[in-house]
C-alpha positions as CSV (number, residue, x, y, z in Angstrom):
1,M,114.9,147.8,118.5
2,D,117.4,145.1,119.6
3,R,118.9,143.0,116.8
4,P,116.7,140.0,115.8
5,S,119.4,137.5,116.7
6,M,117.0,135.5,118.9
7,D,119.2,136.0,121.9
8,R,122.0,133.8,120.5
9,P,125.2,134.5,122.4
10,G,127.5,134.3,119.3
11,A,125.3,136.7,117.3
12,P,127.0,140.1,118.0
13,A,130.5,139.0,117.0
14,V,129.2,137.1,113.9
15,E,127.0,139.9,112.7
16,L,129.7,142.5,113.1
17,I,132.2,140.6,110.9
18,G,129.4,139.5,108.5
19,R,128.5,143.2,107.8
20,R,132.2,144.0,107.3
21,F,132.3,141.4,104.4
22,I,129.3,143.2,103.0
23,D,130.6,146.7,103.2
24,E,134.3,146.2,102.7
25,G,134.2,143.2,100.4
26,F,131.0,143.4,98.3
27,G,130.8,147.2,98.7
28,D,134.4,148.6,98.5
29,G,136.1,145.6,96.9
30,E,138.7,145.4,99.7
31,S,139.9,142.4,101.7
32,V,138.7,141.9,105.3
33,F,141.8,139.8,106.1
34,T,144.3,142.3,104.7
35,P,142.6,145.7,104.8
36,G,143.3,148.1,102.0
37,R,144.1,145.3,99.6
38,R,141.6,145.2,96.7
39,I,140.9,141.6,96.0
40,W,137.0,141.6,95.8
41,T,137.2,142.9,92.3
42,V,135.5,141.9,89.0
43,E,138.9,140.7,87.8
44,Y,139.4,138.2,90.6
45,F,135.8,137.1,90.8
46,Q,136.0,136.3,87.0
47,E,139.1,134.3,87.5
48,L,137.5,132.4,90.4
49,K,134.4,131.7,88.4
50,K,136.5,130.4,85.6
51,V,138.7,128.0,87.7
52,F,136.0,126.9,90.3
53,V,132.4,127.4,89.0
54,D,133.0,126.7,85.3
55,R,135.4,123.9,86.0
56,P,133.6,121.6,88.5
57,D,135.3,118.3,89.5
58,A,132.7,115.5,89.6
59,G,135.2,112.9,90.7
60,S,135.1,110.8,93.9
61,S,137.9,112.5,95.7
62,D,137.2,114.8,98.7
63,F,136.5,118.6,98.4
64,F,140.1,119.8,99.2
65,S,141.7,117.3,96.7
66,K,139.5,118.7,94.0
67,L,140.1,122.3,95.2
68,D,143.9,121.8,94.9
69,L,143.4,121.0,91.2
70,Q,140.9,123.8,90.6
71,L,143.1,126.5,92.2
72,A,146.4,125.2,90.9
73,S,146.6,127.9,88.2
74,A,144.8,130.7,90.2
75,S,146.6,133.9,91.4
76,S,147.3,134.4,95.1
77,N,144.7,137.2,95.2
78,T,142.1,134.9,93.8
79,I,142.9,132.2,96.3
80,Q,142.6,134.7,99.2
81,L,139.2,135.9,97.8
82,F,138.1,132.2,97.8
83,A,139.3,131.9,101.5
84,E,137.3,135.0,102.5
85,L,134.2,133.8,100.7
86,F,134.7,130.4,102.5
87,T,134.7,132.4,105.7
88,V,131.4,134.0,104.8
89,N,130.0,130.5,104.3
90,L,131.3,129.1,107.6
91,L,131.0,132.2,109.8
92,P,127.4,131.8,111.2
93,L,127.4,128.0,111.7
94,D,127.4,126.6,115.2
95,D,127.6,122.9,114.2
96,Y,131.3,123.3,113.4
97,T,133.9,123.5,116.2
98,P,136.0,126.8,116.1
99,G,139.1,124.7,115.4
100,K,137.4,123.0,112.4
101,K,136.4,126.3,110.9
102,M,139.9,127.7,111.3
103,Q,141.4,124.5,109.9
104,L,139.3,124.6,106.7
105,I,140.0,128.2,106.0
106,E,143.7,128.0,106.7
107,K,143.9,125.0,104.2
108,V,143.0,127.5,101.5
109,L,145.1,130.3,102.8
110,A,148.2,128.0,102.8
111,K,148.2,128.3,99.0
112,C,148.7,132.1,99.1
113,R,152.0,133.8,98.4
114,P,152.9,135.7,100.5
115,S,151.1,134.0,103.4
116,V,147.9,135.5,104.8
117,A,146.7,135.1,108.4
118,I,143.2,135.3,109.7
119,P,142.7,138.5,111.8
120,D,142.0,138.1,115.5
121,E,138.6,139.7,115.3
122,V,137.6,137.2,112.6
123,V,139.0,134.3,114.6
124,A,136.9,135.5,117.6
125,A,133.8,135.6,115.4
126,L,134.6,132.1,113.9
127,S,134.8,130.7,117.4
128,R,131.0,131.5,117.9
129,G,128.0,130.5,115.8
130,V,124.4,131.5,115.4
131,F,122.5,128.6,113.7
132,G,123.1,125.0,112.6
133,G,123.8,124.6,109.0
134,G,122.8,120.9,108.9
135,V,123.3,118.7,105.9
136,A,123.1,121.5,103.3
137,F,126.2,123.3,104.5
138,K,128.2,120.1,104.7
139,T,127.0,118.3,101.6
140,Y,126.6,121.1,99.2
141,R,129.7,123.2,100.0
142,W,130.8,123.4,96.4
143,A,127.4,124.6,95.2
144,Q,127.1,127.1,98.0
145,L,130.5,128.6,97.3
146,S,129.6,128.8,93.6
147,V,126.5,130.8,94.5
148,L,128.7,133.3,96.6
149,I,131.2,133.7,93.7
150,E,128.5,134.4,91.1
151,L,126.7,136.8,93.5
152,G,129.9,138.6,94.2
153,L,130.7,139.0,90.5
154,E,127.1,140.3,89.9
155,I,127.3,142.8,92.8
156,R,130.8,144.0,91.9
157,S,129.8,144.5,88.3
158,L,127.0,147.0,89.2
159,P,127.5,150.7,88.9
160,A,128.8,152.1,92.2
161,A,125.6,154.1,93.0
162,E,123.3,151.1,92.3
163,R,125.6,148.8,94.4
164,E,125.5,151.3,97.3
165,R,121.7,151.5,97.1
166,I,121.3,147.7,97.1
167,L,123.7,147.2,100.0
168,A,121.8,149.6,102.1
169,D,118.3,148.2,101.5
170,P,117.4,144.7,102.9
171,L,114.6,144.0,100.4
172,A,116.6,145.4,97.4
173,F,119.5,143.2,98.5
174,R,117.2,140.2,98.7
175,A,115.8,140.9,95.2
176,L,119.3,140.4,93.9
177,V,120.4,137.5,96.2
178,S,117.3,135.5,96.2
179,P,114.8,136.7,93.6
180,T,112.5,133.6,94.0
181,P,112.1,131.0,96.7
182,K,113.1,128.3,94.2
183,E,116.7,129.6,93.6
184,S,119.5,127.0,94.1
185,Q,121.0,126.7,97.5
186,P,118.4,128.7,99.4
187,A,120.0,128.1,102.8
188,Q,123.2,129.9,101.7
189,R,121.3,132.7,100.2
190,Q,119.3,133.2,103.4
191,S,122.5,133.0,105.5
192,L,124.0,135.9,103.4
193,L,120.8,137.9,103.9
194,Y,121.1,137.5,107.6
195,L,124.8,138.5,107.7
196,A,124.1,141.6,105.6
197,F,121.0,142.7,107.5
198,P,120.8,141.1,110.9
199,D,118.4,143.8,112.0
200,F,115.9,142.7,109.4
201,F,116.4,139.0,108.6
202,L,116.1,136.3,111.3
203,P,118.9,133.7,111.5
204,I,116.6,131.0,110.2
205,V,117.7,129.6,106.9
206,A,115.1,126.8,106.4
207,R,112.2,128.3,104.5
208,K,109.8,125.7,105.9
209,D,110.7,126.8,109.4
210,R,110.2,130.5,108.6
211,V,106.8,129.8,107.1
212,A,105.7,127.6,110.0
213,I,106.8,130.3,112.5
214,R,105.1,133.0,110.6
215,D,101.8,131.0,110.3
216,A,101.9,130.1,114.0
217,F,102.3,133.6,115.4
218,A,100.7,135.8,112.8
219,S,97.3,135.8,114.4
220,D,98.6,137.1,117.7
221,Y,101.4,139.4,116.6
222,L,100.7,140.6,113.1
223,D,98.1,143.4,112.6
224,R,97.6,142.7,108.9
225,L,97.1,139.8,106.6
226,P,100.3,137.7,106.1
227,G,102.2,138.2,102.9
228,D,106.0,138.3,102.4
229,V,107.4,135.7,104.8
230,D,110.6,137.7,105.7
231,V,108.7,141.0,106.2
232,D,106.1,139.2,108.3
233,L,108.7,137.6,110.5
234,H,110.5,140.9,111.0
235,D,107.2,142.6,112.1
236,I,106.2,139.6,114.3
237,Y,109.6,139.4,116.0
238,R,109.5,143.1,116.7
239,A,106.0,142.9,118.2
240,M,107.0,139.8,120.3
241,M,110.1,141.6,121.7
242,D,107.9,144.5,122.7
243,A,105.4,142.2,124.4
244,Q,108.0,140.0,126.1
245,G,110.4,142.8,127.0
246,G,113.3,141.3,125.2
247,P,114.4,138.8,122.5
248,V,112.9,135.4,122.1
249,D,114.3,132.3,120.6
250,F,111.8,130.4,118.4
251,Y,113.8,127.2,118.9
252,N,113.4,127.2,122.7
253,S,110.4,126.6,125.0
254,P,107.8,127.7,125.2
255,W,107.9,129.1,121.6
256,K,109.0,126.0,119.8
257,E,106.1,123.9,120.9
258,I,103.7,126.5,119.4
259,W,105.0,126.3,115.8
260,Q,106.6,122.9,115.9
261,P,104.3,120.5,117.9
262,P,106.2,117.5,119.2
263,S,105.9,114.5,116.8
264,A,105.9,110.9,117.8
265,A,109.4,109.9,118.4
266,D,110.9,106.8,116.7
267,P,110.4,103.8,119.0
268,E,113.5,102.8,120.9
269,P,115.1,99.5,119.6
270,T,114.0,96.6,121.7
271,D,115.3,93.1,122.4
272,E,111.9,91.7,123.3
273,V,111.2,90.6,119.7
274,T,113.5,88.3,117.8
275,H,114.4,89.6,114.4
276,A,116.3,88.2,111.4
277,W,118.9,90.0,109.4
278,K,120.7,89.5,106.2
279,V,124.3,90.7,106.4
280,Y,126.2,90.9,103.2
281,G,129.7,89.2,103.4
282,S,130.6,87.5,100.1
283,G,132.3,90.5,98.5
284,V,133.6,93.0,101.1
285,N,136.2,95.1,99.4
286,G,137.0,92.1,97.2
287,Q,137.1,89.6,100.0
288,D,134.6,86.8,100.9
289,M,134.2,87.3,104.6
290,V,131.7,84.5,105.3
291,P,134.4,81.8,105.8
292,I,136.2,84.1,108.2
293,W,133.0,84.9,110.1
294,R,132.3,81.2,110.5
295,R,135.8,80.4,111.6
296,K,136.0,83.2,114.2
297,G,132.3,83.1,115.3
298,T,131.5,86.7,114.2
299,V,129.6,88.8,111.7
300,S,130.9,92.3,110.7
301,L,130.5,95.4,108.7
302,S,133.5,97.1,107.0
303,A,132.7,100.6,108.4
304,K,136.1,101.5,107.0
305,F,135.8,105.3,107.5
306,L,133.5,105.3,110.5
307,R,135.0,106.8,113.7
308,E,134.6,104.8,116.9
309,V,131.0,105.0,118.1
310,E,129.2,103.5,121.0
311,T,126.3,101.1,121.0
312,G,123.1,103.1,121.9
313,I,124.0,106.2,119.8
314,D,120.9,108.0,118.7
315,K,120.0,107.9,115.0
316,D,120.4,111.7,114.3
317,T,123.8,111.8,115.9
318,L,125.0,108.8,114.0
319,R,123.6,110.2,110.8
320,K,125.6,113.4,111.3
321,I,128.8,111.4,111.9
322,V,128.2,109.4,108.8
323,E,127.6,112.6,106.8
324,D,131.0,113.9,107.9
325,D,133.0,110.6,107.8
326,Y,131.7,109.6,104.4
327,R,131.4,113.1,102.9
328,S,133.2,112.1,99.7
329,S,130.5,109.5,99.0
330,S,127.2,110.2,97.3
331,Y,124.2,111.2,99.4
332,S,122.5,107.9,98.8
333,V,125.5,105.9,100.0
334,R,125.6,108.1,103.1
335,Q,121.9,107.5,103.8
336,D,122.3,103.7,103.3
337,K,125.4,103.6,105.6
338,A,123.7,105.5,108.4
339,D,120.7,103.1,108.3
340,E,122.9,100.0,108.1
341,F,125.2,101.1,110.9
342,Y,122.2,102.0,113.1
343,A,120.6,98.6,112.5
344,F,123.9,96.8,113.3
345,L,124.6,98.8,116.5
346,N,121.1,99.3,118.0
347,R,118.4,97.3,116.3
348,M,120.2,94.0,116.2
349,H,120.3,92.1,119.6
350,P,121.5,88.8,121.1
351,G,119.1,86.1,119.9
352,D,118.5,87.6,116.5
353,L,119.1,85.5,113.5
354,I,121.8,86.3,110.9
355,V,121.5,85.0,107.3
356,T,124.2,85.4,104.7
357,S,125.1,83.7,101.4
358,S,128.5,82.6,99.9
359,R,129.6,80.3,97.1
360,G,126.1,78.8,96.3
361,S,125.2,78.3,100.0
362,V,123.2,80.1,102.7
363,H,124.5,80.3,106.2
364,I,122.4,80.9,109.3
365,G,123.6,81.9,112.8
366,T,122.4,83.5,116.0
367,V,123.7,86.7,117.5
368,T,125.3,86.0,120.9
369,G,126.6,89.4,122.0
370,E,126.8,93.2,121.7
371,A,128.4,95.2,118.9
372,E,132.0,96.4,119.3
373,H,134.2,98.6,117.3
374,V,137.6,97.0,116.4
375,R,140.0,98.7,114.0
376,S,140.9,96.0,111.5
377,S,144.1,96.0,109.6
378,D,142.5,95.8,106.2
379,G,139.4,97.9,107.0
380,R,137.0,95.1,106.2
381,S,135.5,94.3,109.6
382,N,135.6,97.3,111.9
383,L,132.1,96.8,113.4
384,R,131.6,93.2,114.8
385,R,129.2,91.1,116.7
386,P,129.7,87.5,118.0
387,V,127.6,84.9,116.3
388,S,127.0,81.2,116.8
389,W,126.8,79.8,113.3
390,N,124.9,76.6,112.3
391,T,127.2,73.9,111.2
392,R,125.2,72.9,108.1
393,P,125.2,75.2,105.1
394,I,122.0,75.3,103.1
395,S,122.2,75.0,99.3
396,N,120.6,77.8,97.3
397,E,118.2,75.2,95.8
398,E,116.7,74.6,99.2
399,V,115.9,78.3,99.8
400,P,112.3,79.3,99.0
401,K,112.0,81.8,96.2
402,D,110.7,84.6,98.3
403,L,113.6,84.4,100.7
404,A,116.1,84.0,97.9
405,T,114.8,87.1,96.3
406,R,115.2,89.1,99.5
407,L,118.7,87.7,100.0
408,A,119.6,88.9,96.5
409,S,118.5,92.5,97.3
410,Q,121.1,95.2,97.7
411,G,122.2,96.5,101.1
412,E,124.8,95.3,103.6
413,V,122.2,94.9,106.4
414,V,118.6,94.0,105.5
415,D,115.7,93.2,107.8
416,L,114.4,89.7,107.1
417,T,112.0,89.5,110.0
418,S,109.0,89.0,107.8
419,H,110.7,85.7,106.7
420,I,111.7,84.5,110.1
421,D,109.5,81.4,110.0
422,T,111.0,80.4,106.7
423,I,114.5,80.9,108.2
424,R,113.5,78.8,111.3
425,E,112.3,76.0,109.1
426,L,115.6,76.0,107.2
427,M,117.2,75.7,110.7
428,G,115.0,72.7,111.4
429,Q,112.7,74.6,113.7
430,R,108.9,75.2,113.4
431,R,107.1,76.9,110.5
432,D,103.9,78.8,111.0
433,F,103.4,80.2,107.6
434,T,103.0,78.6,104.2
435,P,103.3,80.9,101.2
436,A,100.8,80.5,98.3
437,K,102.0,77.8,95.9
438,G,99.2,78.3,93.3
439,L,95.6,78.9,92.7
440,N,93.0,77.1,94.8
441,I,90.0,77.4,92.5
442,P,87.3,74.8,91.7
443,D,86.2,73.6,88.3
444,P,82.9,75.1,87.0
445,D,79.7,73.0,87.2
446,D,76.5,72.7,85.2
447,K,74.6,74.9,87.7
448,L,77.0,77.8,87.1
449,A,76.8,77.3,83.3
450,A,73.0,77.3,83.4
451,R,72.9,80.4,85.5
452,L,75.2,82.3,83.1
453,H,73.7,80.8,80.0
454,V,77.0,79.7,78.6
455,P,78.5,76.2,78.0
456,V,80.3,74.6,80.8
457,S,83.2,73.8,78.4
458,W,83.7,77.6,77.9
459,L,83.8,78.2,81.7
460,Q,86.3,75.3,82.0
461,E,88.5,77.0,79.4
462,C,88.5,80.2,81.5
463,V,89.6,78.2,84.6
464,T,92.3,76.4,82.7
465,L,93.7,79.6,81.4
466,L,93.7,81.1,84.9
467,R,95.5,78.1,86.4
468,D,98.2,78.5,83.7
469,R,98.5,82.3,84.0
470,P,96.3,84.1,86.5
471,Q,95.6,87.1,84.2
472,L,92.7,87.0,81.8
473,I,90.8,89.6,79.8
474,F,87.3,89.3,78.3
475,Y,87.0,91.5,75.2
476,G,84.2,92.4,72.9
477,P,81.6,95.0,71.9
478,P,79.3,96.7,74.3
479,G,76.5,94.6,75.9
480,T,78.2,91.2,75.6
481,G,78.2,90.6,79.3
482,K,81.9,91.0,79.9
483,T,81.7,92.6,83.3
484,Y,78.7,90.4,84.5
485,L,80.6,87.2,83.5
486,A,83.8,88.4,85.2
487,K,81.9,89.2,88.4
488,E,79.9,86.0,88.5
489,L,82.9,83.8,87.6
490,A,85.1,85.5,90.2
491,G,82.4,85.1,92.9
492,Y,82.1,81.4,92.1
493,L,85.8,80.8,92.1
494,V,86.9,82.6,95.2
495,G,83.8,83.9,97.0
496,E,82.3,87.4,96.9
497,S,84.3,88.6,99.9
498,N,87.6,87.9,98.1
499,V,86.7,89.9,95.0
500,K,87.5,93.6,94.4
501,I,86.5,95.6,91.3
502,V,88.0,98.8,89.9
503,Q,87.4,100.7,86.7
504,F,90.2,102.3,84.7
505,H,89.8,105.6,83.0
506,P,92.2,108.1,81.4
507,A,92.9,109.9,84.7
508,Y,93.6,106.7,86.6
509,S,97.2,106.4,87.8
510,Y,99.7,104.2,89.6
511,E,99.0,106.0,92.8
512,D,95.2,105.3,92.5
513,F,95.8,101.6,91.6
514,F,98.7,100.5,93.7
515,E,100.0,103.1,96.2
516,G,100.8,106.8,96.5
517,Y,101.1,109.7,98.8
518,R,97.9,111.4,99.8
519,P,97.1,114.4,102.1
520,A,96.6,113.4,105.7
521,Q,95.8,115.2,108.9
522,K,98.7,115.3,111.3
523,G,98.8,116.5,114.9
524,A,97.9,120.0,116.0
525,G,96.0,120.8,112.8
526,Q,98.9,120.2,110.5
527,V,98.5,118.6,107.1
528,G,101.1,116.3,105.6
529,F,101.3,113.4,103.2
530,E,101.4,109.7,103.9
531,L,101.7,106.6,101.8
532,R,98.2,105.1,101.2
533,P,97.6,101.7,99.6
534,G,95.4,101.3,96.5
535,P,93.1,98.4,95.7
536,L,95.8,96.1,94.3
537,R,98.1,96.7,97.3
538,R,95.3,96.0,99.8
539,L,94.3,92.8,97.9
540,V,97.9,91.6,97.8
541,D,98.3,92.2,101.6
542,K,95.2,90.1,102.2
543,A,96.5,87.4,99.8
544,N,99.8,87.3,101.7
545,E,98.0,86.9,105.0
546,S,95.8,84.1,103.6
547,P,98.0,82.0,101.3
548,D,95.5,79.2,101.1
549,A,92.7,81.4,99.7
550,T,92.5,83.0,96.3
551,F,91.6,86.6,95.5
552,V,90.4,88.3,92.3
553,L,90.8,91.9,91.2
554,I,88.5,92.8,88.4
555,I,89.7,95.6,86.2
556,D,86.7,96.9,84.2
557,E,87.4,98.9,81.0
558,I,91.1,98.0,81.4
559,N,92.0,99.5,78.0
560,R,90.6,102.9,78.8
561,G,93.6,103.7,81.1
562,N,97.2,104.5,80.4
563,L,98.4,101.0,81.2
564,A,102.1,101.8,81.3
565,K,101.4,104.7,83.7
566,I,99.1,102.7,85.9
567,F,101.1,99.4,86.2
568,G,104.6,101.0,86.2
569,E,107.1,98.5,87.4
570,L,104.3,96.0,88.2
571,Y,104.3,95.0,84.5
572,F,107.4,92.9,85.3
573,L,105.5,91.0,88.1
574,L,102.6,90.0,85.8
575,E,105.1,87.8,83.9
576,Y,107.4,86.9,86.8
577,R,105.2,86.1,89.8
578,D,108.0,84.4,91.7
579,E,110.4,87.3,91.6
580,G,110.5,90.6,93.5
581,I,111.2,94.2,92.5
582,D,111.7,97.5,94.3
583,L,108.6,99.7,94.1
584,L,108.3,103.3,93.1
585,Y,107.8,104.4,96.6
586,S,109.9,101.8,98.4
587,S,111.9,102.9,101.4
588,A,115.5,102.0,101.7
589,D,114.9,99.1,104.1
590,S,111.7,97.7,102.5
591,E,111.9,94.3,100.9
592,P,111.3,93.7,97.2
593,F,107.6,93.4,96.4
594,M,106.2,90.2,94.9
595,L,102.9,89.6,93.3
596,P,101.5,86.4,95.0
597,L,100.4,83.5,93.0
598,N,97.0,83.5,94.7
599,V,95.9,86.8,93.2
600,I,94.0,86.7,89.9
601,L,93.6,89.8,87.6
602,L,90.5,89.6,85.5
603,G,90.0,92.4,83.0
604,T,87.3,93.5,80.6
605,M,87.8,95.5,77.4
606,N,85.3,97.2,75.2
607,T,86.5,96.9,71.7
608,A,84.2,99.5,70.4
609,D,86.0,102.0,72.6
610,R,89.4,101.0,71.5
611,S,90.5,98.3,69.1
612,I,92.4,95.4,70.8
613,A,95.1,95.9,68.2
614,L,96.0,99.1,70.1
615,V,96.9,97.3,73.3
616,D,100.7,97.2,73.5
617,A,102.6,94.0,73.0
618,A,103.7,93.9,76.6
619,M,100.1,93.8,77.8
620,R,99.1,91.1,75.3
621,R,102.0,88.9,76.3
622,R,101.1,89.1,80.0
623,F,97.3,88.4,79.7
624,A,95.3,85.7,78.0
625,F,92.4,87.1,75.9
626,L,89.0,85.5,75.4
627,P,86.6,87.1,72.9
628,L,82.9,87.7,73.6
629,H,81.5,88.6,70.2
630,P,77.7,88.5,69.5
631,A,78.2,86.3,66.4
632,E,80.4,83.8,68.3
633,E,79.9,81.3,71.1
634,P,79.2,81.6,74.0
635,T,77.7,85.1,73.3
636,S,75.6,84.1,70.3
637,S,73.4,81.7,72.4
638,I,73.1,83.7,75.6
639,L,70.0,85.7,74.7
640,R,68.0,82.7,73.4
641,S,68.9,80.7,76.5
642,W,67.7,83.6,78.7
643,L,64.5,84.1,76.8
644,R,63.6,80.4,77.1
645,E,64.3,80.5,80.8
646,E,62.2,83.7,81.4
647,G,59.3,82.4,79.2
648,H,59.6,85.0,76.5
649,P,59.2,84.4,72.7
650,P,62.4,84.3,70.6
651,E,61.4,87.3,68.6
652,V,64.0,89.6,70.3
653,A,66.8,87.1,69.5
654,D,65.8,87.0,65.9
655,L,65.7,90.8,65.7
656,L,69.2,91.0,67.2
657,D,70.6,88.4,64.9
658,Q,69.3,90.3,61.9
659,L,70.5,93.6,63.2
660,N,74.1,92.3,63.7
661,A,74.0,90.7,60.2
662,L,73.8,94.3,58.8
663,I,76.8,95.5,60.8
664,D,80.1,94.8,59.1
665,D,82.4,95.8,61.9
666,E,82.6,93.0,64.6
667,D,83.6,95.5,67.3
668,F,80.3,97.4,66.8
669,K,77.8,94.5,66.7
670,I,75.2,94.8,69.5
671,G,75.5,92.5,72.5
672,P,72.5,90.6,74.1
673,S,72.7,92.4,77.5
674,Y,70.6,95.3,76.2
675,F,67.6,93.0,75.9
676,M,68.0,90.9,79.0
677,R,66.0,93.2,81.2
678,A,62.4,92.9,82.4
679,A,61.7,96.5,81.1
680,V,62.2,95.4,77.5
681,F,59.1,93.2,77.7
682,T,56.7,95.9,79.0
683,D,54.5,97.9,76.7
684,G,56.8,99.9,74.4
685,G,59.8,98.6,76.2
686,L,61.5,97.1,73.1
687,E,61.0,100.2,71.1
688,R,62.5,102.4,73.9
689,V,65.6,100.3,74.2
690,W,66.1,100.3,70.5
691,K,65.7,104.0,70.2
692,T,67.8,105.1,73.3
693,S,70.5,102.4,73.4
694,V,70.9,100.6,70.1
695,L,70.6,103.4,67.5
696,P,72.9,105.8,69.3
697,L,75.7,103.2,69.2
698,L,75.2,102.7,65.5
699,E,75.1,106.5,64.9
700,E,78.5,106.7,66.5
701,F,79.6,103.8,64.3
702,H,78.5,105.7,61.1
703,Y,79.5,109.2,62.4
704,G,80.5,111.3,59.4
705,D,79.2,108.8,56.9
706,R,76.3,110.6,55.1
707,S,75.6,107.7,52.8
708,V,73.9,105.8,55.6
709,D,70.6,106.7,57.1
710,V,70.9,104.9,60.5
711,S,67.2,105.0,61.4
712,S,66.1,103.7,58.0
713,R,68.7,100.9,57.9
714,Y,68.7,99.8,61.5
715,G,65.4,101.0,62.8
716,L,63.2,98.5,64.6
717,D,60.5,98.6,62.0
718,A,62.9,97.9,59.2
719,I,64.5,95.0,61.0
720,R,61.0,93.6,61.9
721,K,60.0,93.7,58.3
722,T,63.1,91.8,57.2
723,V,62.7,89.1,59.9
724,T,58.9,88.7,59.2
725,A,59.7,88.3,55.5
726,Q,62.4,85.7,56.3
727,H,60.0,83.8,58.5
728,A,57.3,83.9,55.7
729,D,59.8,82.6,53.2
730,R,60.8,79.8,55.5
731,D,57.2,78.9,56.2
732,T,56.5,78.7,52.5
733,D,59.4,76.4,52.0
734,V,58.2,74.2,54.9
735,T,54.6,74.2,53.6
736,D,55.8,73.2,50.0
737,S,57.8,70.3,51.3
738,A,55.2,69.2,53.9
739,G,52.1,69.0,51.6
740,P,48.5,70.3,52.0
741,E,48.1,69.1,55.6
742,A,50.6,71.8,56.7
743,D,48.3,74.7,55.5
744,A,46.5,74.6,58.9
745,Q,48.6,76.9,61.0
746,D,49.1,76.1,64.7
747,P,47.4,78.8,66.7
748,D,50.0,78.3,69.5
749,D,52.9,79.1,67.2
750,P,54.7,82.1,68.8
751,R,55.6,83.5,65.4
752,T,52.0,84.6,65.0
753,D,52.9,87.3,67.6
754,F,54.7,89.4,65.0
């Protein structure tokens, strides 16, 4: 069959030289640049590992400055071996110019004594290319060369017969080069497999692409179930060439559209919408540029190492240029630079607002022209735009907290469009949006207190606590009405439509509560992940859209979750509502998140499930806590109030009081809610509740304590006897003090119902 080079014009020359490095270098130990000279030996590989792999330079200088230091003590043969391995690394790449490849390799060879030249046939192969290496081959050059060195040492250390077998068998060679898909530098390892066996391995180094291609074509061109990706692709490609009468390129039409459906392109920048931008200028390479901008009527970015680029450059091309021009910087710096340059060049337009801060003041201007590249003498202002600056600076004290927080965020260019109305107001223009300044909640009234069977003074205490700090937890034993009171109070304060309830549990996480990535259906049947908001995020978004309204999130059983895991960085915002932070899943250009003042967090905590003492100090500092214990107000009066309203005798309240008097632990006393149901007052209803709800709780309380017979001590009959005896004693005392006329018992006395 024809070679599986996907009809790439540069493939024959590249594959020929690539196999020579395998046979002559890895196999025979001889140089490809100087045939007959043995430099691919264990001795020189060990020296190269010692000076390069085992002695990495983590400094900020560029690759070749570090390499000069690493190879300073190396022998000439070791340096030449490095140059030939470097050639293996660069050989198949088509996103380097031929001149660039030659320049890089000759930089290394220049250290050899005597001098070594690149043979003509290698030069010819370097002038071609088969696939684009992308970011991996430019960013991780040191790591990729380290992989080649270590593989070379391993191969050359093998017995000759074993080495010969492996270099003749593609799958045996892969077992050595890339034993698992998770090995470091997989692109370099796959590139080496292609150079060694171009008749077997396709020139596709991205595993995700290989898997996607295999999955897309397996049903039509594979006569068995898919398994090994490389073997599957080999068989699929052979079947496709037979069917098509020649090679195909999976990255060209019509094949690419089958395995890589077109995705929605990023929208083109538009000047139809006015945006606002923060541009950092107070400390550009040690210089405050803001006074210079105001004097010259400009705004600028340093762009010190950026080559001259035109306005309108597409994002991918600009990103590649930044990767090359800022290659000595960290990957995060390169990502930020690419985004900031693209925003300044293409997303910013005449009419947009510019905001910057300097020396305690904020300055606002309007963009009046296009971007231009001007090489400055000090490298502090190479990218510029003309700006008309407002004459009046604004003191930091005049700037609203939400905008001030955004201005303090990191980044040279930050999108402030969400704050554009605030900025316009500072400029003396209109304002359409008023951020929340506090809680808009009413005082409780007597009607609410009567409905909940609690004193209005207690409800007022709840409201007062929320106005001071909008985070409150009701805690107490089971059945004390914590969740019911939270729901009813929240509905009264903000309206039912503005209330959301969630329940924490041990498996609950930050991603469930706030936001996280979830599987999502993409186009053409593909499944991916997208960021989905949780209940708190959705409620906050509503609160930001309606700053005059108030919203409540009820967190039921708050102490059953891992609070540090669930809240994450949001812990900070519970204490500092007027400040912003970067979120776990924030993108580079997203603004800091703030928890609005018009969002209340109302929690409930079952102390029988976990003692309040086990809640960490950070949680206790951020929430106010109100107890709901059966022996304390308001809980102690709830049941009697409800019984009076429903027309039931007070017997059940007496029984509950006596039961709780026998329970020593406050966290295991029984709440009134178990008895505030119509079913309790049907035939056998009280007995049923006592047997199925009350006694099981007390059995848990006394679990392992054989000295207590729960049924005998807490059974309904036993409690009834005690209450009846107490009433009899009290009646005797009343009769003795009232005289003979009290002997005639009132037939309507409800206590006769015992």
